[in-house]
C-alpha positions in Angstrom: 24.8 112.6 239.9 22.4 112.1 243.1 21.1 114.8 244.7 22.5 115.8 248.4 20.4 116.0 251.4 21.9 117.4 254.7 20.0 116.7 257.9 20.5 118.8 261.3 19.6 117.6 264.3 20.8 117.3 267.5 18.9 114.0 268.4 21.4 111.6 267.1 18.7 108.7 267.1 16.0 110.4 265.0 18.8 112.0 262.7 19.3 108.2 262.2 16.1 107.5 261.1 15.7 110.6 258.8 18.9 109.8 256.8 17.9 106.1 256.3 14.6 107.6 255.2 16.4 109.7 252.7 18.7 107.2 251.5 16.5 104.5 250.6 14.9 107.1 248.2 18.0 107.5 246.6 19.6 111.1 248.1 23.2 111.3 249.8 22.8 112.5 252.9 25.1 114.0 255.5 23.9 114.6 259.3 25.2 117.6 261.7 24.6 118.1 265.1 23.7 122.0 265.3 23.6 124.9 263.6 27.2 126.1 263.2 28.1 122.6 261.2 24.9 122.7 259.3 26.3 126.3 258.0 29.7 125.5 257.2 28.5 122.1 255.5 25.7 123.9 253.5 28.4 126.6 251.9 30.8 123.8 251.1 28.1 121.6 249.3 25.2 123.5 248.5 22.9 120.9 249.0 19.2 120.5 247.3 17.5 120.1 250.5 18.3 120.9 254.3 16.3 119.5 257.1 16.4 121.4 260.1 14.9 119.6 262.9 13.8 120.5 266.6 15.8 123.5 268.3 19.5 124.0 267.2 22.5 125.2 269.2 24.8 127.8 268.3 22.9 129.1 265.4 18.9 128.5 265.1 17.1 127.1 262.4 15.8 130.7 261.6 18.7 132.4 261.3 20.4 129.7 259.7 17.6 129.9 256.9 18.3 133.7 256.9 21.7 133.5 256.1 21.8 130.9 253.7 18.8 132.4 251.5 21.0 135.8 251.3 24.2 133.8 250.1 24.3 133.1 246.2 25.9 129.9 246.7 23.0 128.2 248.8 19.7 130.5 247.1 18.3 127.1 245.5 18.7 125.1 248.4 15.0 124.0 249.9 14.4 123.6 253.6 12.1 121.4 256.0 11.6 122.0 259.1 10.6 119.6 261.6 8.7 121.1 264.3 8.6 124.6 264.7 8.2 127.1 261.6 10.7 130.1 261.0 10.0 133.4 262.4 7.7 135.2 260.2 6.4 131.8 258.7 7.2 129.5 256.0 5.7 130.9 253.2 7.8 134.4 253.7 11.0 131.9 253.1 9.5 129.2 250.7 10.2 126.9 253.2 8.2 123.5 254.4 6.9 122.5 257.6 6.0 119.2 259.2 4.9 118.3 262.5 7.7 117.5 265.0 6.0 113.6 265.3 5.9 113.0 262.0 7.0 109.9 260.6 10.7 109.8 259.4 9.0 108.3 256.0 6.4 111.3 255.9 9.4 113.3 255.9 11.6 111.3 253.3 8.6 112.0 251.2 8.8 115.4 251.7 12.3 116.0 251.3 11.4 113.9 248.0 9.0 116.3 246.5 11.2 119.1 247.4 14.1 117.6 246.0 12.2 116.9 242.6 11.1 120.5 242.4 14.5 121.5 242.8 15.5 119.3 239.7 13.0 121.1 237.6 13.6 124.6 238.4 17.5 124.0 238.1 16.4 123.1 234.4 15.0 126.3 233.9 17.7 128.1 235.3 19.7 126.3 232.9 17.6 127.5 230.2 16.5 131.2 231.3 19.5 132.1 229.3 17.2 131.4 226.4 13.6 131.0 225.5 12.1 128.5 228.4 8.6 127.2 228.5 6.6 125.0 230.6 3.2 124.3 232.2 2.2 125.8 235.5 0.8 122.4 236.9 4.3 121.4 236.8 6.2 124.8 237.9 3.7 127.0 240.3 4.5 130.4 239.0 5.1 131.5 242.5 7.9 129.1 242.2 9.3 130.5 238.9 9.1 134.1 239.7 10.9 133.1 243.4 13.6 131.5 241.1 14.0 134.5 238.6 14.4 136.8 241.6 17.3 134.7 243.3 18.9 134.7 239.9 18.3 138.0 239.0 17.0 137.5 235.4 15.2 140.0 233.3 13.1 139.5 230.5 9.1 138.5 229.9 6.9 135.9 231.1 4.1 135.5 228.8 1.2 133.4 230.2 -1.7 131.6 228.7 -4.5 129.6 229.7 -7.7 128.4 228.3 -11.1 128.8 230.4 -14.0 126.3 231.2 -16.2 128.6 228.9 -13.3 127.8 226.3 -11.9 131.1 226.2 -8.1 131.6 225.9 -6.9 134.2 228.8 -3.3 135.6 228.7 -1.2 137.3 231.1 2.2 139.1 230.8 5.1 139.4 233.7 7.8 141.7 233.0 11.0 141.4 235.3 13.9 143.6 235.7 16.8 142.3 237.6 14.8 139.6 239.0 12.3 142.0 240.5 8.5 142.2 239.0 8.3 145.5 237.4 5.3 145.3 235.6 2.1 142.8 235.1 -1.0 142.6 233.0 -3.9 140.0 232.9 -6.2 141.1 230.2 -7.3 144.8 230.8 -5.9 144.7 234.5 -2.6 146.1 235.2 0.0 146.1 238.1 -0.4 144.4 241.4 -3.9 143.5 241.0 -3.2 141.6 237.5 -0.3 139.8 239.3 -2.1 138.7 242.3 -4.9 137.2 239.5 -1.9 135.7 237.8 -0.6 134.0 240.6 -3.8 132.2 241.1 -3.4 130.2 237.8 -3.0 126.8 238.4 -3.4 125.5 234.8 -2.0 127.1 231.6 1.4 127.5 229.7 4.4 130.1 230.4 7.1 130.8 228.3 10.4 133.1 229.5 11.8 135.5 227.4 15.3 137.1 228.1 14.9 140.8 227.1 15.5 144.0 228.0 11.6 145.4 229.4 10.5 149.3 229.2 11.6 151.6 231.3 8.5 152.3 233.1 8.1 150.5 236.2 4.8 150.2 237.7 5.0 147.7 240.7 7.4 148.9 243.2 6.6 146.9 245.9 9.6 144.2 246.9 9.1 140.8 244.9 9.2 138.9 248.2 6.7 141.0 250.0 4.4 140.4 246.5 4.6 137.1 246.4 4.2 136.7 250.1 1.1 138.6 249.8 -0.2 137.1 246.6 0.1 133.1 248.6 -1.5 134.6 251.5 -4.3 136.1 249.6 -4.9 132.8 247.8 -4.9 130.7 250.8 -7.8 132.8 252.4 -9.5 132.7 249.0 -9.3 129.3 248.6 -10.5 128.9 252.3 -13.4 131.5 251.8 -14.4 130.4 248.7 -18.1 128.8 249.4 -18.9 132.1 250.9 -17.7 134.3 248.6 -19.9 136.1 246.0 -19.6 134.4 242.6 -18.5 136.6 239.5 -21.6 136.1 237.8 -24.3 137.3 240.6 -25.8 140.3 240.4 -25.7 142.6 243.0 -27.8 146.1 244.9 -28.0 148.4 247.5 -30.5 147.7 250.3 -30.1 151.1 251.8 -30.4 154.7 250.2 -27.2 155.8 249.1 -27.6 159.0 251.4 -28.1 156.7 254.5 -24.6 155.2 254.0 -21.8 156.0 256.6 -20.0 159.1 255.9 -16.5 157.4 257.0 -15.3 154.6 255.2 -12.4 152.8 254.1 -11.0 153.4 250.7 -11.4 149.8 249.5 -15.3 149.9 250.9 -15.9 153.6 249.1 -14.4 152.5 245.6 -16.8 149.2 245.7 -19.7 151.5 246.8 -18.8 154.1 244.0 -18.8 151.0 241.5 -22.1 149.9 242.5 -23.3 153.5 240.7 -22.3 151.9 237.6 -22.1 148.1 237.6 -24.5 145.3 239.3 -22.9 142.2 237.8 -20.0 141.4 240.5 -17.5 140.4 237.8 -17.4 143.8 236.8 -17.2 145.4 240.1 -14.0 143.5 240.5 -12.7 144.2 236.9 -13.3 147.5 237.8 -12.0 148.5 241.4 -8.2 149.3 241.4 -8.1 146.6 244.3 -6.8 142.8 244.1 -9.7 140.5 243.2 -10.1 138.9 246.8 -10.3 142.2 248.5 -13.1 143.3 246.6 -14.6 140.1 246.7 -14.5 139.9 250.6 -15.5 143.6 250.7 -18.9 142.4 248.8 -19.2 139.5 251.2 -19.3 141.9 254.5 -21.2 144.4 253.2 -23.9 141.7 252.6 -23.4 140.4 256.3 -24.1 143.8 257.1 -27.2 144.1 255.0 -26.0 147.1 253.1 -26.0 144.9 249.7 -27.9 141.7 248.6 -26.6 139.5 246.2 -29.0 138.2 243.0 -29.1 135.2 241.2 -29.9 137.2 238.0 -29.9 140.9 237.0 -32.3 143.2 238.7 -35.7 144.1 237.0 -35.6 147.8 235.4 -37.9 149.8 237.3 -41.8 149.7 236.5 -42.0 153.5 236.1 -40.5 155.1 233.0 -40.2 158.7 234.7 -36.8 159.9 236.1 -38.3 160.0 239.3 -40.4 157.5 241.2 -43.9 158.3 242.8 -42.5 157.9 246.4 -39.9 160.4 245.1 -42.3 162.8 243.7 -44.6 162.7 246.7 -41.7 163.8 249.0 -40.5 166.3 247.0 -44.0 168.0 247.2 -44.1 167.3 250.9 -40.6 169.2 251.0 -42.0 171.8 249.2 -45.2 172.6 251.3 -43.2 172.3 254.4 -41.0 175.3 253.0 -43.6 177.2 251.8 -46.8 176.2 253.5 -50.1 174.1 252.9 -51.9 175.3 250.1 -49.2 177.8 248.5 -48.9 178.3 244.7 -46.7 175.1 243.7 -43.3 176.7 243.2 -40.5 174.9 241.2 -37.7 172.9 243.3 -34.0 174.6 242.9 -31.0 172.2 242.2 -27.6 174.0 241.9 -25.3 173.2 239.2 -21.4 174.2 239.6 -18.4 172.6 237.8 -14.5 172.4 237.8 -14.9 173.0 234.1 -17.6 174.3 231.8 -17.5 171.9 229.1 -19.0 169.6 232.5 -22.2 171.7 232.5 -22.6 171.1 228.6 -21.5 167.3 229.1 -24.2 166.8 232.1 -27.0 168.5 230.3 -26.7 166.7 227.2 -28.0 163.8 229.1 -31.5 165.7 230.5 -32.0 166.9 226.7 -33.8 163.6 225.7 -35.8 163.6 228.8 -39.5 164.5 228.3 -40.5 168.1 230.1 -37.1 169.5 229.4 -36.7 173.0 228.4 -33.4 174.4 228.2 -33.0 178.2 228.8 -32.1 180.3 225.7 -28.7 181.0 227.1 -28.1 177.5 226.5 -27.7 177.5 222.9 -24.5 179.4 222.8 -22.9 177.3 225.4 -22.7 177.9 229.2 -20.3 180.7 230.4 -17.9 179.6 233.5 -19.3 183.1 235.1 -22.9 182.9 234.2 -25.0 183.3 237.4 -28.6 182.1 237.0 -31.3 179.8 235.6 -30.1 177.2 232.7 -33.4 174.9 232.3 -36.5 173.4 233.8 -37.3 169.7 233.9 -41.1 169.1 234.4 -41.3 166.3 237.1 -45.0 165.8 237.6 -47.9 168.4 236.8 -47.1 171.6 237.8 -44.1 170.2 239.7 -40.7 170.7 238.1 -36.9 171.6 239.0 -35.3 174.8 238.1 -31.5 174.3 237.4 -29.4 177.3 238.6 -26.0 177.8 237.4 -23.6 179.0 240.1 -19.8 180.1 239.2 -17.0 178.6 241.3 -14.7 182.0 241.0 -14.1 183.4 244.4 -15.5 187.0 243.2 -19.1 185.6 243.4 -18.2 183.9 247.0 -21.0 186.5 248.4 -23.8 185.5 246.4 -23.4 181.8 247.1 -25.0 181.6 250.2 -27.9 183.4 248.4 -28.0 181.3 245.7 -28.2 178.0 248.0 -30.8 179.5 250.3 -33.9 177.0 249.9 -32.4 174.8 247.4 -33.5 170.9 247.1 -29.4 170.5 246.5 -26.6 171.2 244.7 -24.6 169.2 241.9 -21.1 169.8 241.9 -19.8 168.5 238.3 -16.2 167.4 238.4 -13.7 165.8 235.9 -9.9 164.4 236.3 -7.5 165.1 237.8 -9.8 164.6 240.6 -7.7 166.6 243.1 -7.6 169.2 241.4 -11.0 169.6 240.2 -12.0 168.9 243.9 -9.8 171.9 245.3 -11.2 174.1 243.0 -15.1 173.2 244.1 -14.0 173.4 247.8 -14.6 176.6 248.8 -17.9 176.8 247.0 -18.8 173.2 248.5 -17.6 174.5 252.2 -20.1 177.7 252.0 -23.1 175.7 250.4 -22.4 172.8 253.0 -23.2 175.5 255.9 -26.2 176.3 255.0 -29.0 174.6 257.1 -30.0 170.8 255.3 -28.3 171.5 252.6 -27.8 168.3 250.2 -24.2 168.4 248.3 -23.5 165.7 245.6 -19.7 165.6 244.0 -20.8 164.2 240.6 -17.5 162.5 238.6 -18.4 163.1 235.0 -16.4 160.4 233.1 -15.9 161.9 229.4 -15.9 158.8 226.4 -11.9 157.6 226.3 -11.1 159.4 229.6 -9.0 157.1 232.1 -10.8 155.5 234.8 -11.0 157.6 238.0 -10.5 154.2 240.2 -6.6 155.3 241.2 -7.4 159.0 241.7 -10.4 158.3 244.3 -8.3 155.5 246.2 -5.6 158.5 246.5 -8.3 161.2 247.4 -11.2 159.7 248.8 -10.3 161.1 252.2 -11.4 164.8 250.7 -15.1 163.5 250.3 -17.9 161.9 252.0 -19.4 158.8 251.0 -22.8 160.1 250.5 -21.4 163.4 248.4 -19.9 160.9 245.3 -21.7 159.8 242.5 -19.6 158.4 239.3 -21.6 159.5 236.2 -19.8 158.1 232.9 -21.5 159.7 229.7 -21.2 156.7 228.1 -21.7 153.4 229.5 -23.8 150.0 229.2 -26.7 151.7 231.4 -28.9 154.1 229.4 -28.7 157.9 230.7 -32.4 157.5 232.6 -31.3 155.2 234.5 -27.6 156.9 235.5 -29.4 160.2 236.0 -31.9 158.4 238.2 -29.4 157.2 240.6 -27.8 161.2 240.9 -31.1 162.5 241.4 -32.3 160.1 244.3 -29.5 161.4 245.9 -30.7 164.9 246.5 -34.6 163.9 247.0 -35.8 164.6 250.6 
C-alpha cells in the first residue's frame, strides 16, 4: 500500500508543485487549502506525512500539530513545516522545517526521508509486543523513545555499542506506559545516564516487553527529557572543539580559599570534585549533573582563569612533607604576629569537631602514618564525644607543630566554644552522611566559631569505604555552606593519604 501525504497550502500553485514532487516519488497525495480541511482529512485518512506550507486559515499549523499529536489515530503522522517553525520549535514536536523558498524537489526529498522513517517505526510498533531488535544507525534512540511513548509501551530497552578503543559499553532504559522510569549507562544512573545514551549514534538496541521495577528514578515528563537531551546534544556538537577532552587533566590556578563564596550548585560540585580527581573524565563520571553541563562548566572555569587544562597528569609536588616551605613560612609569620617577634615558638592550635565520634577516629587514622605525629594517650581508647582537650600533635618543621584540640558539639559546651576557638589557626568540622543532618548538628558550633575574628572553618566531608556518594546530597544542601568551607575527604581513593590531607590543610594555612 502506498504511503499517503497530505499537503495543506493556501497557495494553489505551490500546492500543485509539491503534489507533483511527492507523486513522482510514489506517494499518494491529497491537497487542502486551509487548516480546518487539513484537520478533517488527517483524522479521516491518518496520513504518513502532513506538509503545512505557509500561514493557514481557520486553524494555524501550530494548533493543528498540537491537536493531531494528541489524537491516538494521528500520533505517528510526521510533519513538515514550509516556512516558520511551530511555536516552541520543531524539536519539541518532532517536526521538520524547510525554508519557505525551498525548491519543491527539496521538500519532496524531506517528505521521502520522513516517510521512510515512519515505515521503519511502524515495523517496530508491530513487533513491539514481542522482542524487537535493531541498529541505532537506522533508528535514533530519541525516535525510538518517542515512538514507545506515543504507544504507551512498557518494558526495557537494552543498548550496546563498541567504543573506538574496543571496549563494550552497555546501557538500559526502563519504560512504564511509555514514560522513561529509569536509565543506566555503566555505573551512571538516572537522567544523566539517559542524556549520555541519547548521544549514541552507533550500536544495537533490544526492546523486551516486561514489567519494570516499582521504583521510578526519573519523574521528569518524557517529552521534556527528550527535548532537553537533544538540545544538549546539539550544543555539544556545536561546541565540541572548545570543550575539554575526557582524557585531559585539570588543576586549580587559585587557592581554594580565594574562590567565590557564592556559586551555582553545579559549579560548587565541580570544584569539590577537583579536590578528588584531576582527570576530566573522572570529574564528569562522578558528577551528578549531565556530561555536557559539566564539560561546559569546566570550559567556563578555564576561561575565567580559575582552572587550567593539562595534557598529562600533574607532577607530584617536589616536597615530601604535609606542608610546603612557603606554607611553613606563612605559619611562622602568623604565629609571630600573634605572640610577638622573638617570643618562644608555640604550636598552632587546630580545633577538631565532628557530627559523629567515629569520624574523628577515621580522620586521625590518616594522620597516624605521617612522620612527627604524636597521639595523646586518651586516643588509645577512642575519642569520647564529650572530650574537650588535646588529641595529638603533628610536628611541622623543627620546633613548630600543630596541636589538635577536640571540641564537643553538645550544646552544654557552648559557653566554652569561643574560649577554645580563641587564637586557633582554624577548625576542621568533620561530617558524614546524611549531609543535611550532619550540617545541622554542627551549625551552632560553626556559628560560634565563625563569629570569632579571623576564623577559618573547613567542613570536611569524610567518605568512608563503601559509603554512598555525597553528590546528590551536596546538590540539595550546598546552599547551606560556602564554597571555601567544603572539602571532600575519602578514606580510600586513588590519591595517597598525604596528597588528600595536603589539600585539606592548605585551606587553613594563612
